[in-house]
N, C-alpha and C positions, 0 to 999 in steps of 0.2 A: 486533714486537713488542708487546703492546698494554697500554697505560696506564689502568687503569680508578680514576679517583676520583669521591667519597671511597672510600676502603677499608672494606668491612664484613665483620663476623664471616661464617666461611661456614655457610649454613645447613641444607646440607647434610647437617654432622655436629651438628647440635643435634638433638634431641627436639621432637615435632611439639608445639605446646601444647596441653594438654587444653581440648576445650571447654569452660565453663564454662555445663552449663546447670542450676545451683539456680535461677537465677532466672526461666527459664521454667517449672521446676518448680511453686517457688513459687506462679506465677501462676496454675497452674491447679488446684492444692490450694486457693489464697484462693475460686476460681469456685465450682470444685465445693463447696465448703461453705456459702458461702452461700448458692445454689440449695437445697440440704439444709434449711437454715436457714429459709428463707421458705417452701417446702415444707411441712416439718412443722408450722411455728405456723399458715399460715391457710389449707392444705390441709384439706380436707374427706374421709372416706372415701368411696370413691367406689360403697362400695353400702351405703349407708345411707339411705332417704327419709326425706322431712320431715313430720310429722304435727300436727294442730291439737291443743289441749289437750283441748276434747271425744270426739275417735276416740280420745286416751291412757287417759283415766277408761272409756271402755267397753271399749277393751283391758284392764281392770284388772277390772272388774265382772263379764266376760261369762269371765271364767279364759283369757283368749286370749294369756296372756305365758306367756315358760319363759326360762329361764337366768337372767341377771341384770339387774338394775335398777339405774342408777347415776344417783343422786340430783345436780345440782353447781349453783349458783349460780344459772343463767343458762337450765341445759336439763338435759333428762332422756336416756337413753340404754337400747333396749332391744329386745326381741327378741317380734315376735308368731310363735305356735301354729299360728295358724287363716290360711292361706292364703287361705279363700273369697274370691272377687272381687276379688282380684289378677293379672293380667296375668303370664306367664311372665319378662318382663325386670324386674318390680320385684323388689325386696330382702325378706326380712322382719325385716328390723333398721332401728330408726326411731329417730329423734331429734325431740324436741317441745322447742321454745322455752317454758321454763315458769321467768321470773326468782322469784328469793323475794318479791318483793316482791307478786305477784297473787296467791300464795298464800293460803290462808285459815289463822290460827290454829292449827286442828286436820286440818293439811294431812296432819302423821306418822300419827295417831292412824288417820284414815279410811284414809291407804293401806294399810297394816298390817293394820288388820280386813276391805276386802276380800282381799286376798291370800290372808287366812288363810281365809278362805271357799271363793274360788275358783281360786288358785294357791299351794297350802301351799309348792311344791317351788321357787319365786322367790326367792333370793336379794336384798336391798336392803341395795347400798353408798353412805355418803353423800360426798362427795369434796368438800374446800373451797379454792377456788385464791385463793393470795398475789396482792395489786396487786403486791406487789416483784417477783414471779418475771416477771408481765405486762410491763414495766417493765424488765425487766432484758433479755428475750427481744429487746423493739423496741429496745433502746439496740445490743443487739450487732447485731443486722440493719443498724443505722442504720452503726455503726462498721467494717461487715464490707463493706458497699457503698463505702466514702466509701475504705478503703483499698484497695479494688480500683481505684474511678477514680484514685486518685494511681499504683497501683504498674502499671495497665497501659495507663494513656493519659499521666498530664500526665508521670509522671517518665521513660518513654520516650522519648516525642516532642518533650516539650515542652525534656529534655535536648538532643535533635539530636544524641545518642549512638552513638543505633541500636542500643540490646542489644538479644541476640538475641530467640529466641521471640517468637510470637504475636504481638499487635496491634503490638511495638516490630520486629519486622522494615520497618514503613511506613519507618521510618527508616534502613535499611541501601540502600547502593546493588545496584541490580539489574544490573551490567555482567556480563560477560560477560569470562575471561581466561583469552588463552590463552601458555602458557609456549614460552618461545626453542625447546623442543624439538617443540612442535607447531606451531609456526609456518613450516611448509612453503612458503608462496607468497615469489617471489624476484621481483626486474626482469623473469628470463626467461619468467616468466609474462603480464606487460604488456605491450602491443604497439600500435600505435598513439597512443600520445601521448608522443613522444619527448622534448619539451621539458620536459614537468610529468616526468619522472623524472629527466632530467639537474636540473634546478632542487632535486629533494630532497634529490638526492645529497651534498650536503653535510648537510644531518640526517644521514642513514647516519654520514660519515663522524665528525659530533662524537658521536655515542653511542659509535661505536666509540674513535678517540681525541679526548678532550676536551680532554686538555692541549695537541693541535697548536692549537686556536683560545687557549687561554689562555695561548702565548705572546706574541702579539700586542696582547694585551689583548681580542682580539673576541669578542662574544657573541653566541649562537646565537640566530635568534629562538624564544622562547620557545611561539609559536600557529602552525600555518600553517592555513590556510584554503581546500580543495577547493573551486573554483566550477562548476558544469555540468551539463550537460542531464542528466537519469534514462537509466543505464543507461550512462554512459561509462567506469566504471572507478575512479573516486574512492575506494570502499569497497577494492577489487580494491590501488589504486595503495598507501594505510594500511599493506594487512596485508602489502604487499610490505617496504615501507620498516621494517616490525617484522623482517619474514623475514633482508631483509638484513643489519641491524644485529643478530640475534642477540638480541634484548631483550624480556621480556614486552609482551604487546599488551592492551592495556583496554579494552572497545568497549562504546557504551553508545546507546542511542537520546535526542533530545530530549525525545520524550513520556515516559521510563520516570522522569521527574525530578516530573513533575504527580500527584497524588493530590487524593484529595478532600477532604485533610487540609491544614490550612494551616500551611505550616513543612517540609513532607516533602521537596519538592523542596530546597530549602537544607541539609535534615538529609543526602539522598544524595549532595550533590555535594560536602559535607566529606568523606564518609565512601569516597568515590570518591577523591576527592587524597590521604586519608589513606594508604590502601592500596596508591598509587598511588609514596606517597614510600617506602614500607620497602619497594616491591621495585623500585625507583630502579637502573639505569638501565630506562627504560622509555617506553612510549607510550599516550597517554590517546585512542582515537576517539570522539569524540561527531560519531553520525551525524545528522542531519535538525538541522541546532543551530536552522534558525529557528522549531523548536516552542517556544525558549524564549527564544529569544536576539532576539525581533522589536523596534524600536524601540518604547520604554517613550514612553507618554501619547499624545495627537494619537488615540485609539479603536483604535488599530491592535491590540490584544488583546482587545477583547471586556469580557464580564463578567469572566472569570477573571485579570484583567493581575494583582492583588496579589499572586497563587501565581507566576507566570510571571517579573513583576518580582524577589520574593526569589530566586527560583532564578538569575534572571540575576546578580545581583548578587552573587551566590556565587560563580559562577563569577568572577564578575571581581576578588574580594577573591581566590579562592584563586591567579588565575595571578600579581594582584601578590605573591604571596606567595612566588613563586618565585628562591632564590639561583639565582647563574650554576653553580653546582655542582651542583645538586638531579640534572642529568641526565633530567630529565623533559620531554617533547614534547607539545604538546598540538594534535591533527589534528579539525578541524570538516570537516562536508561538506555543502554545501547546494545548492540547484537554486536560488535564491533571496535571494541575495547582496545585493538592493537593498532586501532590508527588515529588513536585520540593525541592530541599534543603533551609532550612531558608538562609543560608549563599547569595544563588544566588538572593532570593529576597528582602533582606533589601534593607534600603534607602543607597543610595550611588550606588548602580550595577541596578537591574530590578527595581527601585523603583518603576515604576509605573506598575499598573495594567489597560489595557483595555479590557474590557467585551465587544466579539464579541457576541451576541445572533444569534438566531434562526428570521427570521423575521417573522414582524408581517404581517397583511392584509396589510395594506398601503402600508408597506416594499416590500411586495412580487409583489404590483402592480407596483411599478417603478421597481422592477427587471425586469419583465417580459417587460416590457414598454423595455427597453434596448437593452434586447433580440429578441424583437418581431421585435424593427427596424432595425434589420439586415438580413429579411428573409421577405418576401412578405408575406401582412398577408391580408385576405378578410374583409373588412369594416365591418361585420356585429360579430366581434369577440368580445364578451364581457372580455373585460380582468379583471374586478371586479367579476364576477362570478367565472371567473376562480382563481383570486387567493383567495376568499372564498371559494375553492374546492380543495386547496391545504397545509390544514394545518401542519405545522412542516415541512415544506417542506424549505430544503437548500439554498442559492442561487446556488451551483452545481447541485441539484436537477430542478430547474429550468432550468438552462441552458440546462441540457440534455432533458426536457419536450421540450422545444421549439425543439430543435435538431431532438427528435425523432418525434418531430411533419412535422417537414419541409421534410423529409426522406421519411417519408408516403403519404407526400400530392405528392410528387415527385414521385414512385412509383405510385401512381394512377393517372401519368401523368394532374396532376390539376395546374393551371395556379395560384395558392394561397394559403396560409394554410388556413384553414375552422376549423369552431368552433369545427365539432367531430371530429378532426384531434385533434386538442391540446389535446380535452377529454380524446381520447385514447391513446395520449402519455402519460397524467397524469396516468392513470391507468398503463400501462407498466411499467411507470420507477418507481410507487412505489409495484408493484405486481408481475408485468411480463405478459407476451403477451397471449393474449385469445387462448384459447385450440379448436378453433371451427369444426375439424376436428376429434377429439375424439366421439368414439360412446360410449353412454350413454345408460346403459340399463332401460327398460322403468320403475322397480321398483324403480331405483337408481334417474331417474328422478322424479321420484313423492314425494318421499321420501327430496329430494333436494327441488323441489317446494313450498312443505309443511314446511320444514325450514327457508325457505328465506319468504316466505310471513310472518309464525310468526314471524318474525325480526320487517318487515314490517309496519303489523296492530299494533306490540306493540311500536315503535316508532311513529307512527301516533298518537295513544290513548291516549299516555304517556305523562302527564303534564312535561315539563321541562327537557323534551328529546330535540335533537341537530334535524333541522328538515330532514325529507325525501329525497332524491336527486334523485333515481333509485335504481331498484333491480332485479336482473336477476341471472337465474340458468345457464348462458354459463360458464364452464370449464374456469379458468385462475389461471395459476401456479399450487399446489399445492390442489388450491379450487374447490369445486366444483359450488360454487354459491356465491353471495356477497350482501350486503343491507348496501348503500352508501348512508352517513349523508352530509351534506350541513350546515356544522358550520356557525351561522350568526356575532359570531366573536371570536376572539380566546381568550383562558379562560387563566389567570393565578390562580384564585382560584377554589377549589371545594367545592357545599357545600353539605351538609349531602342528600338534596333532589338532587343535580343531580346526587351521586353517588347513590343513591336508583334507578334513573331511567335508569342510564346506567345498573345496573344489570339486570332492568327486559327486557330491550331491548335484552342484551346478552341473557339470558335466553329462550326468545319464541320461539329460535328455536328447542331448544333439546322439550320443552312446545309442540308447533305443532305435532313433530314428536308423540310422546305418545299420542296423543289425536287420529290422525287421523290413524297414521300408524300403530296403535298397539303395536308398537315395539320403539327400538332406537337405535340411529346406531354411527358412532365414529365421525362423522360429525363436530361434536360440540365440540372437544377434544379444540379446540382456543378458543371457546367461554367459557368453563369450563373455562381456565387458566387464562383468563379476568376478569372474576366473582373469580375466590379466591385472583389474584391481588388489586384487587379492596376491597376488604374485608381486607384481609389483612394489606394496606395501612391504610383503616378507623380505623381502629383497633388498628395497632402499631405507625402510624407515625401522624398520624391524630386526636388523642383522642377525637374519635365519639363514644365511649362505653358506656353506663351510667356506668357500673358496672366497667371499668379500670381508669375512668378521665381521665383528660388532663396529664397526663404523656406517653413518648416516651418509645416506648419499642424496638425498632430495635438498633441492634447493629451497633456503626460507622463502614462504610467500614475501615479506614486504622487501626481499631484496628481488624476488623474481619482477614486481613490479617498479623496481626502479631500475634493474639491465633484463630486459628481456630475452632470452636465452642462455644467459648466464648458468654457469653449472663449473661443480669444486672439484671435477676429477678428469681424465685425459680422456682421450680416444679410447685409448686400450681398455682401460674400466669399463667405458659405458659397451662395449663390445662385452668385457665379461660378463655384466649386469643382464643383457639382452639374452646370454648364452645363458645361464642363472634361471632367469623368469621361464625360460623355454622350459629347461631341463626338469623345472619343481611341476608346470604342467603336464608334462610327457608323462612322466611315472606315475601321475594321478590321472591318466588319461589312460595309459596301461591297466592298471589297478579296478577301473570302473570296467573298463572294457570285458576282464577277464570275469568280474562277478555277474555282469549280465548275462555273459555265454553261460556260465556254468548256474543261472538261474533262470532260462529265457523260457520255460514251461510256464514259472511262477508269472514272469512278465508278459505273457503272451495271455496268463488268465485273466490278469489285474487289467491290463488293454481292454479287453475285450467286456469285463465288466464297466471298466468308464464307457465304451461306447453304447451298452444297456441303461443303466443308470446318470450316466454324465456325473454325477456327484459323489467319492466315497468320503464317508470317516473315516477314523483312524480302526476301528472295530471293524469297519468292512473290509479293510484295507489285508487285515491278522487274520481275518477268516478266510479270506481269499489264497492266505499265504500257506495259510496252514492245510490247503484242499477242501477248509468243508463248504464253500464257494457261498452263493447267496439267495436267500429263498423269497424275498421280500416281492411283491409287484411293482412291474414300474408304471411308468406315467402313463405311458400308453396302454396300459393294461386296464389301469383305471377307469379310462376314460373307456373304453371298448364293454364292461358290463354290462348288462342288460338292464334295463329298469325293471324293479318290481311291479308285477302284474296287480291290480283289481285296488289300487290305490293312483291318488293323483301324481302325477310325474314330477318328480325334484329334481333337482340339482344330484349327478352325480356326486358319490362320498368324498370329500377334501381326501385328496392322495396326500402323504408326507412330504411336503415340496422340499427337494432339495438344495440346501443351503449351495449359495453360488461362488464362483471359485475368486480365487486372489490372481490378479494379473499375470505375475512370474513366482517363479520361488522365491520365498520370503524366507533372507539370507539377512543374519543380522548387518547393520551398517556400520561401518568401520569409522574410527575415531580418526 
């Protein structure tokens, strides 16, 4: 039996509050009134042209006037009878600036006499304006503008209450709320992060049975910070907590707090927490909290630091205002926990940090099973093999993989998704679509074949390297070919022997070009970058240099951001680091070169098979290295087969399409 505290009246039996729209309507009414007053006072009729005094008297004496003539203190308005010399766009109505001070004392006598002689049908009206009326109109305009500014800006935003309508909406929180009826995600939909699920289980228990914790005087954490790489499932885990606890879920991004008006972010924070307290028990989820929670001071926040700091201070104050009985859990997610302000992560606020890591092999299997259950899959799909072939894939990557495979199978008019579809989707998600239509020069194709054959041969024959999966020279992305390994396990430790094996495999492509093509190409640029990174980490981070010993020479990332170019070692040590890196790479270079020279016949056979078949599996590579060769037909052979006679012409038999390559040699990413 659930014990919910504190007890609150049932909102379902209460009539929904009527929205107070009076303020919003009043704001629009004031704005429209002010605009009409300004237009009526300052605006001139758009169909009246301006003439000078000389032209006016010519109209009067020549009898060119018609209608009415209105004489005011500073101007005269009339209408011209004769449109001769006027363009089609010019109006026959005119106005002339003719102040009283510039008129003769017999102005009225002259005007009436000329009109009686030339235009007796024109009527003259004298209008006198009062300065009191002008002052009154200007005062009303000023007061109206002042009231508009106060009502729409200062009163709404400055008060921080977030009134409804027009500019007052800037102070309202832009969160998205999911009620317990709409929170359908549970822990069953989350896989690959079992430890994180176990750690947040007590939060669910607290939201369901708060008195269970109050019995012994314990206090549940007020804030939980989820840290992990993008796509690891932080948002999904937060939604699952709300779904398991069956409570409302308030979701908002850190960037939604910041606007161009100062104080808006703090106002939205107060509005969000106010609504959350009214709906407790509930969960507040702040996604990308680093957008407003960066470390204060020291130039981290750039020019807009004042607004972000006010927003951060508002979050800190609101979290301090929680009582143990409020039943509000604040969950935040970030992939940059190292730049968060210490006041945000101290005990009493976000006092628990939960790491949401990339899934391991077992975790990837569980994630793949969840997504594969939602599509039609062939019985021969090997989930274990697919999980092994997706190292460093996040949950979002695996979801995209399954979706891409389903799309590919649909476009191929298949009844279900097969293993080749999943492997092609894996390569597409990681490296891009295979460019099978690209026309490759014969010399370039030969160079690429020897390059990838060098990678494959060294990977098969080097002890300690990851097992080979396949090798291909079909272009994919920016790469002309690729050699893909299939790790037997996820690596969390890198031994010196494994690092040296990665160096040899990476150097195999460049050396194969040098030995067999009598030249080298730019195709090894990514391999060279990977070799440099491995050597640098071995020397500067992992203490694998005999001369430098077990010392770390890499600068801390936070310090590098504050002091560009800072280093903790002398120029002499920098020279030793450079020399040690070069010695490690040179040793691997010599050993790899000796291996390729000793097995040059096998390398040549492997390259020729690649030029013929374009893609080779690990079984094909082993057959070639054993000297047995391949007897399967190529794609060209299948297309050249004659059609059977006596029967209607049909499409040629479907060949076994080679699996597309990876863009480059796949080496484990370094931590």
